[in-house]
C-alpha positions, -999 to 999 in steps of 0.1 A, spaced: -122 217 -152 -92 189 -154 -76 196 -119 -104 190 -103 -113 151 -120 -81 146 -118 -81 156 -74 -115 138 -69 -96 100 -86 -69 112 -63 -89 119 -36 -109 86 -40 -87 58 -49 -62 76 -23 -88 62 5 -97 32 -12 -59 29 -17 -46 37 23 -74 24 37 -73 -8 17 -35 -5 26 -35 2 63 -62 -19 71 -47 -51 61 -14 -43 70 -17 -34 107 -50 -56 112 -59 -90 93 -27 -95 80 -11 -96 121 -53 -113 127 -42 -133 103 -9 -150 111 -18 -155 148 -52 -172 137 -26 -205 121 -37 -223 94 -68 -210 96 -62 -181 81 -53 -195 49 -88 -193 44 -90 -157 50 -65 -148 35 -83 -171 -2 -116 -152 6 -96 -119 4 -81 -133 -27 -110 -145 -45 -128 -109 -37 -102 -97 -59 -89 -76 -31 -58 -72 -40 -66 -62 -79 -84 -31 -62 -58 -26 -40 -29 -23 -75 -54 -3 -99 -67 18 -71 -25 23 -67 -18 28 -102 -51 56 -102 -37 73 -70 6 77 -89 -10 87 -120 -35 112 -111 -10 124 -83 12 132 -112 -1 146 -132 -20 167 -100 22 174 -100 29 190 -133 -4 210 -128 12 225 -100 50 224 -104 76 252 -108 107 254 -92 95 287 -69 67 266 -59 86 235 -48 109 248 -18 75 262 -4 56 251 31 34 240 8 52 221 -24 75 199 0 51 190 21 29 178 -9 64 162 -25 73 144 8 31 131 9 45 126 -30 81 102 -19 59 83 2 32 77 -21 61 62 -44 81 44 -19 44 19 -9 33 17 -50 73 1 -50 71 -17 -18 41 -29 -31 48 -37 -66 76 -48 -58 85 -73 -25 47 -73 -15 31 -85 -41 62 -117 -50 68 -123 -13 24 -126 -13 24 -147 -48 55 -176 -30 30 -177 2 4 -182 -12 18 -207 -39 35 -227 -11 4 -223 15 -10 -241 -16 13 -271 -20 9 -276 13 -22 -277 13 -30 -302 -16 -6 -325 -6 -19 -334 28 7 -341 48 24 -321 71 55 -291 60 83 -305 57 116 -286 77 123 -267 50 89 -258 38 82 -244 76 111 -229 78 108 -209 47 64 -200 47 78 -196 85 105 -165 67 72 -157 37 51 -148 70 78 -124 90 88 -108 57 50 -100 44 33 -91 75 71 -62 79 61 -54 45 24 -53 44 28 -29 76 59 -7 57 33 -1 35 2 6 58 32 34 79 38 53 41 2 52 30 -9 66 64 20 92 61 16 102 25 -21 106 35 -19 124 68 15 148 42 -21 155 20 -42 155 45 -24 187 57 -11 203 27 -38 232 30 -29 242 63 9 236 44 -1 263 20 -15 294 47 17 296 61 33 331 47 68 327 30 91 352 41 
């Protein structure tokens, strides 16, 4: 029963986390930045609806449930089976996405939000230094959100294919 419950949590929150990150990374962030200053209102609405918190909690649940599933399945022989290799590669991509999101994407988003709020309060156009920092943070955010999305797309694909890998006969 534990195994089925953990799989349920892993898949449910994996859909939420990966789907959200893919949509944000490949579509929303680029569109928001293309919109210029008006994009700030959209990002403000996303933050207001607690999307970053939902994504973080979903990522934590996916990582913890994935670790538990791995503990339940892991043996020294299993790791070298096609299924074990596919799930291990998927897990590494997922852990990479989690690390990138937590240690690069979130701090970048926080800095971008703080700078944008500061500029909005002042009402004045950004100084050349502020404009350069804003541009740098936007570029970094665009790249890192796409990288996180690509990691999760790869992880989800591998997880979806693990049953096919399990069916590969071992010589």
